[in-house]
VEXRO-896723 format. One record per residue (C-alpha): residue number from 1; residue in one letter; chain; x, y, z. Coordinates in pm, 1 decimal, m for minus. Example, Ala and Ser with C-alpha at 12.3 -4.5 7.8 and 13.67 -1.06 7.14 Angstrom:
BEGIN
   nr  rest  kette         x         y         z
    1     a      A    1230.0    m450.0     780.0
    2     s      A    1367.0    m106.0     714.0
end
This chain:
BEGIN
   nr  rest  kette         x         y         z
    1     m      A    2452.7    1979.0   m2864.6
    2     r      A    2173.8    1914.8   m2627.5
    3     t      A    2154.4    1554.9   m2747.7
    4     n      A    2509.2    1501.0   m2671.3
    5     r      A    2477.9    1646.9   m2315.9
    6     f      A    2163.2    1440.4   m2280.1
    7     l      A    2346.8    1126.5   m2370.9
    8     q      A    2648.9    1222.5   m2140.0
    9     m      A    2398.4    1228.5   m1848.7
   10     i      A    2214.4     905.9   m1917.5
   11     l      A    2489.9     688.9   m2038.9
   12     p      A    2667.6     639.0   m1713.7
   13     a      A    2333.6     549.0   m1545.6
   14     l      A    2271.2     280.5   m1828.0
   15     l      A    2617.1     148.3   m1780.4
   16     l      A    2554.1      90.5   m1406.3
   17     l      A    2214.4     m84.9   m1479.8
   18     l      A    2395.4    m301.2   m1730.9
   19     s      A    2709.1    m369.2   m1513.6
   20     p      A    2734.3    m750.5   m1422.8
   21     g      A    2843.8    m646.2   m1083.1
   22     l      A    2497.1    m515.3    m999.3
   23     r      A    2198.7    m751.5    m975.1
   24     a      A    1843.8    m704.6    m974.5
   25     g      A    1620.0    m855.8    m696.9
   26     a      A    1470.3   m1207.3    m668.2
   27     d      A    1178.3   m1317.4    m897.7
   28     i      A    1084.4   m1672.8    m802.0
   29     r      A     759.6   m1816.8    m919.2
   30     c      A     620.4   m2131.4    m746.1
   31     t      A     328.8   m2308.5    m877.3
   32     i      A     168.4   m2582.3    m673.2
   33     a      A    m103.2   m2799.8    m807.1
   34     p      A    m382.4   m2844.3    m732.6
   35     l      A    m385.2   m2552.3    m483.5
   36     h      A    m593.8   m2249.3    m584.3
   37     g      A    m580.1   m1954.2    m348.7
   38     g      A    m462.9   m1974.4       3.1
   39     e      A    m125.0   m1895.2     135.7
   40     v      A     222.9   m2042.5     155.9
   41     i      A     525.0   m1934.8     361.6
   42     f      A     870.0   m1858.5     194.3
   43     g      A    1159.1   m1869.6     432.8
   44     h      A    1511.5   m1996.4     485.0
   45     y      A    1703.4   m2223.7     716.7
   46     l      A    1921.8   m2111.5     981.3
   47     g      A    2173.2   m2392.8    1058.5
   48     g      A    1945.2   m2666.7    1119.1
   49     e      A    1654.2   m2877.6     989.0
   50     r      A    1408.1   m2749.0    1252.8
   51     r      A    1540.4   m2390.5    1237.0
   52     l      A    1286.1   m2236.2     991.8
   53     i      A    1286.4   m1861.3     952.1
   54     a      A     989.9   m1712.2     775.2
   55     d      A    1068.1   m1439.2     531.6
   56     d      A     728.1   m1374.0     370.5
   57     t      A     377.7   m1503.8     347.8
   58     l      A     263.1   m1546.4     m12.4
   59     h      A     m83.4   m1550.0    m173.7
   60     l      A    m146.2   m1830.2    m418.1
   61     d      A    m347.9   m1687.4    m715.8
   62     a      A    m622.5   m1884.1    m910.9
   63     q      A    m354.7   m2104.4   m1101.5
   64     g      A    m185.9   m2188.8    m772.5
   65     t      A     114.7   m1959.1    m826.0
   66     a      A     292.1   m1743.4    m568.7
   67     v      A     567.7   m1509.3    m654.0
   68     v      A     873.4   m1416.7    m449.3
   69     q      A     976.5   m1060.3    m564.1
   70     t      A    1238.7    m843.0    m388.6
   71     a      A    1399.8    m518.4    m478.1
   72     e      A    1737.1    m650.0    m360.7
   73     p      A    1897.9    m981.8    m416.8
   74     l      A    1808.7   m1246.2    m150.6
   75     p      A    2099.3   m1358.2      57.4
   76     q      A    2227.2   m1684.3     m79.2
   77     g      A    2096.3   m1981.0      92.4
   78     m      A    1867.2   m2277.4     102.4
   79     y      A    1506.2   m2160.6     126.0
   80     f      A    1179.5   m2343.8     142.7
   81     f      A     811.2   m2316.2      52.3
   82     y      A     590.8   m2415.8     348.2
   83     l      A     242.2   m2531.1     246.2
   84     p      A     m73.9   m2586.2     429.9
   85     g      A     m62.0   m2917.6     614.6
   86     k      A     300.6   m2872.8     721.4
   87     a      A     446.2   m2989.2     401.7
   88     k      A     738.5   m2803.8     237.0
   89     f      A    1006.8   m2828.5     m26.3
   90     d      A    1334.6   m2666.4     m71.6
   91     v      A    1499.8   m2436.4    m337.1
   92     l      A    1857.5   m2321.2    m379.7
   93     v      A    1896.5   m1943.3    m414.6
   94     g      A    2238.0   m1859.3    m554.0
   95     d      A    2347.2   m1584.6    m796.9
   96     d      A    2068.8   m1649.4   m1044.1
   97     q      A    1753.1   m1559.1    m860.0
   98     t      A    1509.6   m1551.6   m1159.7
   99     f      A    1345.4   m1892.5   m1197.9
  100     s      A    1020.5   m2074.1   m1169.5
  101     v      A     932.8   m2415.8    m996.7
  102     r      A     621.7   m2632.4   m1042.9
  103     t      A     541.7   m2918.7    m803.6
  104     d      A     222.6   m3113.7    m687.1
  105     t      A      99.0   m3146.5    m324.1
  106     a      A      75.9   m3529.2    m399.6
  107     g      A     449.5   m3565.1    m459.9
  108     l      A     656.6   m3288.4    m287.7
  109     a      A     925.3   m3547.7    m220.9
  110     a      A     951.8   m3619.7    m582.2
  111     h      A    1151.8   m3405.8    m828.4
  112     p      A    1003.5   m3058.7    m864.3
  113     v      A    1020.4   m2920.0   m1216.3
  114     f      A    1239.8   m2610.5   m1236.1
  115     t      A    1268.1   m2363.7   m1529.1
  116     g      A    1556.5   m2131.7   m1543.6
  117     s      A    1750.9   m2282.1   m1256.0
  118     a      A    2015.9   m2544.0   m1358.4
  119     e      A    2150.3   m2539.3   m1004.3
  120     n      A    1819.6   m2648.4    m855.1
  121     e      A    1787.2   m2923.6   m1127.8
  122     a      A    2120.8   m3056.5   m1021.6
  123     f      A    2054.2   m3018.5    m658.7
  124     y      A    1733.6   m3247.7    m694.7
  125     r      A    1938.8   m3489.1    m879.4
  126     y      A    2170.5   m3522.3    m595.9
  127     n      A    1875.8   m3555.5    m366.9
  128     d      A    1730.9   m3858.0    m573.7
  129     y      A    2076.3   m4019.2    m581.5
  130     n      A    2114.8   m3981.8    m205.4
  131     r      A    1775.7   m4116.8    m131.9
  132     a      A    1831.9   m4420.7    m335.4
  133     k      A    2177.6   m4475.3    m183.8
  134     y      A    2054.5   m4422.6     156.8
  135     t      A    1816.5   m4710.5     116.1
  136     e      A    2097.1   m4948.2       3.1
  137     f      A    2313.8   m4825.2     283.6
  138     r      A    2034.7   m4889.0     549.3
  139     t      A    1980.9   m5253.8     412.4
  140     l      A    2342.3   m5309.7     444.7
  141     s      A    2356.6   m5168.8     790.8
  142     n      A    2064.1   m5374.7     912.7
  143     s      A    2243.4   m5698.0     777.7
  144     y      A    2562.5   m5622.4     937.4
  145     a      A    2475.0   m5738.5    1300.2
  146     s      A    2369.7   m6073.2    1197.0
  147     a      A    2666.3   m6134.7     949.4
  148     d      A    2976.9   m6358.5    1031.0
  149     a      A    3334.1   m6209.0    1025.1
  150     a      A    3363.4   m6251.8     645.3
  151     g      A    3026.7   m6099.9     588.3
  152     k      A    3100.0   m5800.8     803.0
  153     n      A    3423.7   m5729.8     607.2
  154     a      A    3249.2   m5757.1     287.9
  155     i      A    2985.1   m5515.3     404.9
  156     r      A    3243.4   m5279.8     532.8
  157     q      A    3419.0   m5290.7     185.4
  158     q      A    3082.9   m5230.7       0.2
  159     m      A    2994.5   m4931.0     223.6
  160     s      A    3336.4   m4788.7     150.1
  161     r      A    3290.6   m4816.5    m213.0
  162     m      A    2946.2   m4675.3    m183.1
  163     s      A    3089.1   m4356.6       3.2
  164     q      A    3353.9   m4333.1    m280.6
  165     e      A    3103.1   m4345.7    m541.5
  166     k      A    2904.8   m4081.2    m372.0
  167     n      A    3182.4   m3851.1    m363.6
  168     r      A    3258.3   m3896.6    m723.5
  169     f      A    2900.0   m3825.4    m803.7
  170     i      A    2901.8   m3495.8    m593.3
  171     d      A    3236.3   m3401.5    m763.9
  172     s      A    3085.7   m3443.1   m1102.9
  173     l      A    2796.5   m3220.3   m1015.7
  174     r      A    3030.4   m2955.4    m873.5
  175     q      A    3250.6   m2958.0   m1187.4
  176     a      A    2949.5   m2925.4   m1407.0
  177     h      A    2855.9   m2614.4   m1196.5
  178     p      A    3173.9   m2445.8   m1096.8
  179     g      A    3161.9   m2130.9    m878.3
  180     t      A    2798.2   m2173.3    m790.8
  181     y      A    2611.0   m2185.4    m463.8
  182     l      A    2528.4   m2548.5    m548.9
  183     s      A    2913.7   m2622.7    m562.4
  184     k      A    2938.5   m2482.4    m211.5
  185     v      A    2636.2   m2676.0     m66.8
  186     l      A    2760.8   m3002.5    m222.4
  187     g      A    3108.6   m2932.2    m109.1
  188     a      A    2995.9   m2906.0     245.3
  189     i      A    2829.4   m3245.4     210.0
  190     l      A    3163.5   m3412.4     117.3
  191     e      A    3359.0   m3593.1     367.3
  192     p      A    3727.7   m3612.8     296.8
  193     e      A    3848.3   m3964.5     199.7
  194     v      A    4109.8   m4066.6     444.3
  195     p      A    4434.1   m4208.0     270.6
  196     d      A    4625.6   m4500.9     394.9
  197     p      A    4868.4   m4433.4     669.3
  198     p      A    5235.7   m4395.7     597.1
  199     a      A    5481.4   m4662.1     695.0
  200     g      A    5544.6   m4647.7    1069.5
  201     a      A    5235.9   m4441.8    1147.4
  202     d      A    5060.5   m4498.2    1482.3
  203     a      A    4696.9   m4629.2    1518.1
  204     d      A    4547.4   m4277.1    1558.1
  205     w      A    4714.3   m4130.6    1227.6
  206     q      A    4398.1   m4166.1    1013.2
  207     a      A    4167.1   m4026.1    1289.5
  208     r      A    4394.4   m3719.4    1335.7
  209     w      A    4427.7   m3678.4     937.7
  210     f      A    4046.5   m3676.8     918.2
  211     r      A    3998.9   m3433.5    1201.4
  212     r      A    4243.8   m3195.7    1030.9
  213     h      A    4060.9   m3216.2     695.0
  214     y      A    3717.4   m3251.6     809.3
  215     f      A    3619.7   m2894.6     696.9
  216     d      A    3828.0   m2897.0     373.0
  217     h      A    3517.7   m2833.8     168.1
  218     f      A    3299.4   m2668.7     411.9
  219     d      A    3382.8   m2298.0     477.8
  220     l      A    3251.9   m2248.4     837.9
  221     g      A    3341.3   m1862.2     780.8
  222     d      A    3092.6   m1840.4     487.7
  223     s      A    2774.4   m1692.7     610.5
  224     t      A    2572.3   m1836.2     311.8
  225     m      A    2634.7   m2174.1     453.2
  226     l      A    2450.1   m2083.3     782.9
  227     r      A    2129.8   m2053.1     574.7
  228     t      A    2135.4   m2435.3     536.4
  229     p      A    1966.5   m2720.5     731.2
  230     f      A    2304.2   m2895.7     795.9
  231     y      A    2537.8   m2618.1     935.0
  232     e      A    2479.5   m2703.1    1306.7
  233     s      A    2481.3   m3091.7    1250.7
  234     r      A    2803.5   m3069.5    1070.4
  235     l      A    2961.3   m2862.6    1350.0
  236     t      A    2829.2   m3085.2    1636.5
  237     s      A    2899.7   m3405.1    1458.9
  238     f      A    3270.4   m3292.5    1422.0
  239     f      A    3284.1   m3250.0    1813.5
  240     s      A    3068.0   m3545.4    1910.8
  241     q      A    3233.0   m3808.0    1656.8
  242     y      A    3582.2   m3689.8    1556.5
  243     v      A    3727.7   m3464.7    1854.8
  244     p      A    3851.8   m3673.9    2152.9
  245     a      A    3614.8   m3642.7    2438.4
  246     q      A    3870.4   m3447.7    2645.5
  247     a      A    3824.9   m3096.2    2758.2
  248     d      A    4163.9   m2987.3    2626.0
  249     s      A    4120.7   m3118.0    2280.7
  250     i      A    3749.3   m2971.7    2254.0
  251     i      A    3866.9   m2640.0    2369.7
  252     e      A    4150.4   m2637.8    2104.1
  253     e      A    3910.3   m2716.3    1818.6
  254     a      A    3645.5   m2467.7    1953.3
  255     d      A    3890.9   m2196.2    1973.1
  256     k      A    4004.4   m2250.8    1613.7
  257     i      A    3636.7   m2236.2    1484.6
  258     l      A    3553.7   m1931.1    1689.0
  259     t      A    3869.4   m1755.8    1586.9
  260     a      A    3781.6   m1839.9    1216.2
  261     t      A    3444.1   m1699.2    1239.2
  262     a      A    3498.8   m1403.7    1464.9
  263     a      A    3479.2   m1156.4    1174.1
  264     s      A    3127.5   m1243.9    1105.2
  265     p      A    2895.1   m1162.4    1394.2
  266     e      A    2613.6   m1369.5    1272.3
  267     l      A    2835.8   m1691.1    1243.4
  268     f      A    3028.7   m1616.1    1565.3
  269     r      A    2710.7   m1579.0    1770.8
  270     f      A    2565.4   m1897.2    1614.5
  271     n      A    2886.2   m2109.4    1668.0
  272     l      A    2942.4   m1971.9    2019.8
  273     i      A    2591.3   m2047.5    2128.4
  274     t      A    2581.9   m2391.4    1972.0
  275     l      A    2911.9   m2489.7    2143.0
  276     w      A    2803.4   m2336.0    2468.1
  277     n      A    2462.9   m2513.6    2470.6
  278     t      A    2635.2   m2837.4    2389.8
  279     y      A    2870.3   m2840.4    2674.1
  280     v      A    2682.4   m2646.9    2948.2
  281     t      A    2421.4   m2917.4    2922.7
  282     s      A    2676.0   m3214.5    2887.5
  283     k      A    2639.6   m3494.4    3143.3
  284     q      A    2983.9   m3608.0    3079.2
  285     m      A    3229.7   m3561.3    3364.8
  286     g      A    3479.9   m3277.9    3300.5
  287     m      A    3290.4   m3097.8    3033.2
  288     d      A    3239.8   m2796.4    3270.3
  289     a      A    3600.0   m2708.1    3183.3
  290     v      A    3490.6   m2650.9    2824.4
  291     w      A    3207.9   m2406.3    2886.0
  292     v      A    3413.8   m2213.2    3163.6
  293     h      A    3653.6   m2167.0    2899.8
  294     l      A    3410.0   m2054.1    2639.8
  295     a      A    3250.8   m1819.1    2894.8
  296     e      A    3579.8   m1643.3    3001.1
  297     r      A    3741.9   m1633.4    2664.6
  298     w      A    3444.1   m1580.9    2432.3
  299     y      A    3108.5   m1536.5    2578.6
  300     l      A    3170.6   m1264.2    2869.1
  301     p      A    3412.1   m1044.9    2656.7
  302     h      A    3247.7   m1069.6    2324.7
  303     g      A    2876.9   m1163.5    2380.4
  304     t      A    2746.5    m821.8    2296.2
  305     w      A    2391.4    m966.2    2270.3
  306     l      A    2391.7   m1068.9    2642.6
  307     s      A    2172.4    m866.8    2888.9
  308     d      A    2330.7    m737.3    3215.0
  309     e      A    2140.3   m1008.2    3392.3
  310     e      A    2235.2   m1279.2    3170.2
  311     r      A    2610.7   m1176.7    3192.3
  312     k      A    2598.3   m1175.1    3565.8
  313     t      A    2439.7   m1530.8    3575.4
  314     i      A    2713.1   m1668.4    3354.0
  315     n      A    2980.5   m1493.6    3537.8
  316     d      A    2843.4   m1627.7    3871.2
  317     e      A    2842.6   m1993.7    3740.9
  318     v      A    3194.6   m1941.2    3611.3
  319     l      A    3308.6   m1836.7    3960.9
  320     r      A    3143.4   m2152.9    4103.5
  321     k      A    3302.7   m2387.4    3871.1
  322     k      A    3644.5   m2241.3    3771.7
  323     y      A    3831.4   m2346.8    4092.8
  324     n      A    3713.4   m2714.9    4105.4
  325     l      A    3775.3   m2828.7    3739.7
  326     i      A    3919.4   m3168.7    3668.1
  327     g      A    4286.6   m3153.4    3635.7
  328     l      A    4334.0   m2856.2    3878.4
  329     d      A    4496.4   m2862.7    4214.1
  330     a      A    4239.9   m2914.8    4474.2
  331     p      A    4170.2   m2584.7    4665.9
  332     a      A    4258.5   m2572.0    5041.0
  333     l      A    3993.4   m2609.2    5313.7
  334     d      A    4058.2   m2343.3    5567.2
  335     m      A    3957.2   m2386.2    5922.7
  336     l      A    3857.3   m2757.1    5868.7
  337     m      A    3785.7   m2939.4    6184.9
  338     s      A    3765.5   m3317.4    6232.7
  339     l      A    3539.3   m3471.4    6503.6
  340     p      A    3634.9   m3812.0    6629.5
  341     a      A    3402.5   m4107.6    6679.6
  342     d      A    3409.6   m4054.0    7070.6
  343     h      A    3282.0   m3694.8    7027.0
  344     f      A    2967.8   m3821.5    6855.1
  345     k      A    2916.4   m4105.9    7104.1
  346     l      A    2948.0   m3854.0    7393.2
  347     a      A    2708.8   m3620.5    7243.8
  348     v      A    2432.2   m3867.0    7281.9
  349     t      A    2405.7   m3802.3    7654.6
  350     d      A    2613.2   m3475.7    7684.4
  351     t      A    2391.0   m3178.4    7581.6
  352     a      A    2704.7   m2941.0    7588.7
  353     t      A    2884.5   m3146.8    7356.3
  354     r      A    2587.8   m3210.4    7124.3
  355     y      A    2544.1   m2835.2    7068.9
  356     d      A    2901.9   m2730.3    7075.5
  357     l      A    2976.2   m2530.3    6749.8
  358     h      A    3338.0   m2511.9    6829.8
  359     a      A    3410.9   m2873.8    6867.7
  360     g      A    3680.4   m3064.9    6674.2
  361     t      A    4046.5   m3062.2    6598.9
  362     m      A    4171.6   m2807.7    6355.5
  363     l      A    4330.3   m2979.4    6071.1
  364     p      A    4637.8   m2862.2    5892.1
  365     d      A    4630.0   m2851.4    5510.3
  366     f      A    4433.6   m3171.5    5454.6
  367     r      A    4611.6   m3210.5    5117.4
  368     k      A    4939.7   m3280.1    5292.5
  369     s      A    4829.1   m3419.8    5632.6
  370     i      A    4637.6   m3705.2    5482.0
  371     q      A    4880.2   m3972.1    5360.9
  372     s      A    4686.5   m4183.6    5105.1
  373     d      A    4682.5   m4245.1    4745.8
  374     y      A    4336.9   m4087.1    4696.9
  375     i      A    4112.0   m3879.2    4900.9
  376     v      A    3737.1   m3879.1    4833.6
  377     i      A    3586.0   m3555.4    4968.5
  378     f      A    3204.5   m3567.8    5011.5
  379     f      A    3012.0   m3238.2    5086.3
  380     w      A    2666.6   m3283.5    5239.1
  381     d      A    2388.3   m3125.2    5449.4
  382     v      A    2248.8   m3354.8    5716.1
  383     t      A    1896.3   m3197.8    5661.3
  384     c      A    1903.4   m3302.8    5280.6
  385     s      A    1747.3   m3634.0    5214.5
  386     h      A    1935.7   m3699.7    4898.7
  387     c      A    2260.6   m3642.7    5095.7
  388     r      A    2147.9   m3887.2    5362.3
  389     e      A    2085.7   m4159.9    5113.8
  390     f      A    2408.3   m4072.2    4928.4
  391     i      A    2627.6   m4095.5    5233.9
  392     l      A    2485.5   m4433.5    5333.8
  393     k      A    2570.4   m4563.4    4972.5
  394     l      A    2904.4   m4426.4    5011.6
  395     h      A    2955.9   m4591.6    5345.0
  396     e      A    2845.1   m4928.6    5191.3
  397     v      A    3116.0   m4924.1    4914.9
  398     y      A    3382.0   m4770.6    5130.5
  399     p      A    3542.3   m5117.8    5241.4
  400     a      A    3596.8   m5207.5    4877.9
  401     l      A    3772.7   m4871.0    4813.1
  402     k      A    4023.4   m4911.7    5094.2
  403     k      A    4245.7   m5145.4    4891.7
  404     y      A    4308.2   m4859.5    4639.2
  405     g      A    4450.2   m4647.6    4920.0
  406     v      A    4144.5   m4424.2    4961.7
  407     t      A    4068.1   m4202.3    5263.3
  408     v      A    3716.9   m4064.3    5274.6
  409     m      A    3663.6   m3725.1    5425.5
  410     t      A    3298.8   m3599.6    5464.7
  411     v      A    3226.6   m3228.1    5522.0
  412     q      A    2896.0   m3152.9    5679.3
  413     i      A    2792.6   m2796.7    5574.9
  414     l      A    2500.1   m2707.3    5779.4
  415     i      A    2656.0   m2483.2    6073.4
  416     s      A    2394.9   m2430.5    6335.6
  417     r      A    2284.5   m2583.3    6679.0
  418     e      A    2005.1   m2768.2    6510.9
  419     g      A    2240.3   m2895.6    6225.6
  420     k      A    2500.4   m3011.2    6482.0
  421     s      A    2233.1   m3207.7    6674.3
  422     k      A    2103.1   m3372.1    6366.4
  423     w      A    2456.5   m3455.9    6248.6
  424     v      A    2532.5   m3618.0    6581.0
  425     d      A    2224.5   m3830.9    6582.5
  426     y      A    2269.5   m3938.1    6213.8
  427     i      A    2629.9   m4044.1    6248.2
  428     n      A    2543.6   m4229.6    6567.6
  429     e      A    2231.7   m4392.5    6424.6
  430     h      A    2428.2   m4538.4    6120.5
  431     q      A    2769.4   m4581.2    6301.8
  432     l      A    2956.7   m4363.3    6042.8
  433     y      A    3263.4   m4359.6    6248.0
  434     d      A    3531.9   m4531.2    6031.6
  435     w      A    3613.8   m4230.1    5817.1
  436     m      A    3682.5   m3853.6    5861.7
  437     n      A    3386.6   m3653.0    5973.7
  438     t      A    3460.0   m3278.8    5931.2
  439     w      A    3306.3   m2948.6    5928.2
  440     s      A    3417.0   m2578.3    5893.9
  441     p      A    3233.9   m2373.9    6158.5
  442     y      A    3461.8   m2078.9    6123.1
  443     s      A    3502.0   m2032.7    5735.4
  444     a      A    3265.5   m2072.4    5452.0
  445     e      A    3511.5   m1995.5    5175.6
  446     y      A    3501.8   m2352.8    5050.9
  447     r      A    3149.7   m2317.1    4931.9
  448     h      A    3246.5   m2127.1    4620.6
  449     l      A    3584.3   m2330.3    4579.6
  450     y      A    3399.3   m2656.5    4583.2
  451     d      A    3070.3   m2539.4    4439.4
  452     t      A    2856.5   m2668.7    4729.6
  453     d      A    2553.1   m2474.2    4665.3
  454     l      A    2393.6   m2794.5    4544.5
  455     v      A    2471.3   m3102.1    4755.8
  456     p      A    2558.9   m3383.6    4767.7
  457     i      A    2869.1   m3338.8    4567.5
  458     l      A    3174.3   m3561.5    4564.4
  459     y      A    3530.7   m3508.6    4440.0
  460     v      A    3814.3   m3760.7    4401.1
  461     l      A    4176.0   m3634.1    4447.0
  462     d      A    4479.6   m3823.4    4331.4
  463     k      A    4815.1   m3855.5    4520.9
  464     d      A    4930.9   m3521.4    4378.8
  465     r      A    4589.9   m3380.9    4517.7
  466     k      A    4463.5   m3280.6    4167.8
  467     i      A    4090.1   m3330.0    4112.6
  468     v      A    4064.0   m3640.2    3891.0
  469     a      A    3677.8   m3695.9    3924.1
  470     k      A    3382.5   m3517.8    4050.7
  471     q      A    3001.1   m3581.2    4085.0
  472     l      A    3046.0   m3956.9    4069.7
  473     q      A    2789.2   m4184.8    4230.3
  474     p      A    2919.2   m4409.4    4509.8
  475     e      A    2857.4   m4723.9    4301.1
  476     q      A    3089.2   m4579.6    4022.5
  477     l      A    3388.5   m4510.7    4248.5
  478     e      A    3543.5   m4858.7    4234.8
  479     d      A    3527.7   m4872.5    3861.4
  480     f      A    3684.0   m4537.0    3826.5
  481     l      A    3966.5   m4630.0    4059.4
  482     q      A    4023.1   m4958.5    3868.5
  483     f      A    4049.8   m4739.0    3555.6
  484     q      A    4292.0   m4517.3    3718.9
  485     q      A    4509.5   m4798.7    3835.8
  486     r      A    4518.6   m4962.2    3485.7
  487     t      A    4609.0   m4633.2    3317.2
  488     k      A    4895.2   m4577.3    3583.7
  489     n      A    5015.6   m4932.1    3513.1
  490     s      A    5021.1   m4883.2    3139.3
  491     q      A    5228.1   m4583.5    3171.1
  492     q      A    5497.0   m4765.8    3365.6
  493     p      A    5810.9   m4881.7    3161.9
end
């Protein structure tokens, strides 16, 4: 009777231990010849080749063996052993976390020998294949520039065949290892093969198809894929190579990705920070609309990791940018006053005029009162050396801009007796009389509406008084206006 009761007690525990749903921890043995003693670092990737996260420091025994042993299974991912001398090699850690690997410091790039891990053997077969094909591809790429038209066509066809062969090789490995972490990793490397466009399709059909199917084999919502060296590059390549470089298109795709990964705090944070850093540092005109959107929709309401100071900094930046984004209606400039050429000339000898802080004619809404196809608004500070250089370059190109129907309106932002005096002197010295010289002595609201904390800054408004360009250099203005004209002409029936 006691025996039966004892069995009743221990049997459920044994069943739990034997249950396939419960796995023991990792037991990974790494032998590195000819090392004896010393230490190696075991770690994992976090989205990028240079994002190395150390998990443990391991001691090499007299045989050059280090052991990774954990009570719980390791999170699936791509891990590395980092050796003295800044050398490393990778291992896949999937469901099966009991295996050994042997390699040599003289040939880490060569095929390490695995025991008990068919996934890693297959992964290194792919690496060997990819290394060989990359050499072939580079040879073809180098010969492309000097080839004639027929040669270029032949090279493109050969590259296409190589890409298809690579996909078939990857598919064969995935089919041989279905449901494994290896299959996920190789799937993430696959790029979809674009079909021929249907009859009547436009020239952009294949590009749109590829963009829709870019992540077919790469689950951005799978946190195990974050522990690879290519998650970030796949994400950023998608935006830099396959999404049109327009704020609306980028915002649409970014929202899709952040929505898809919002359930995973780790993935959401990584993707948001990656996208934010990409566009907040972008030098391309108009990309501030992307990071303003990211801040307002995602970062400020959901960035739980932000400190109060960081949150305030981001919010302040948004307030400086959100009213002057490309495509928006230009904000009004309240209490703007225009000073004619005669005022500056008189101020040379008339002290009262020189220091008059109330001088000028109050302009009605400049957006309506100025009758021209384009308005170039230039904000500057007469005491700023860069501003002074900029305005002279602008004045130099101004005659060439007039044929596009451009009115230039400069807004001097330093409101003081000293500032007024220096402004008078500079306008007279360089005879900058043939455009609108304005200031706003009674209101500084324009400062946050037009982000004038850092000057010089220039905006271009179209006939509808929408902002169509900002932060251009004077020498870029004519090219931009020519482009605008060509675009307008192409849209006419």
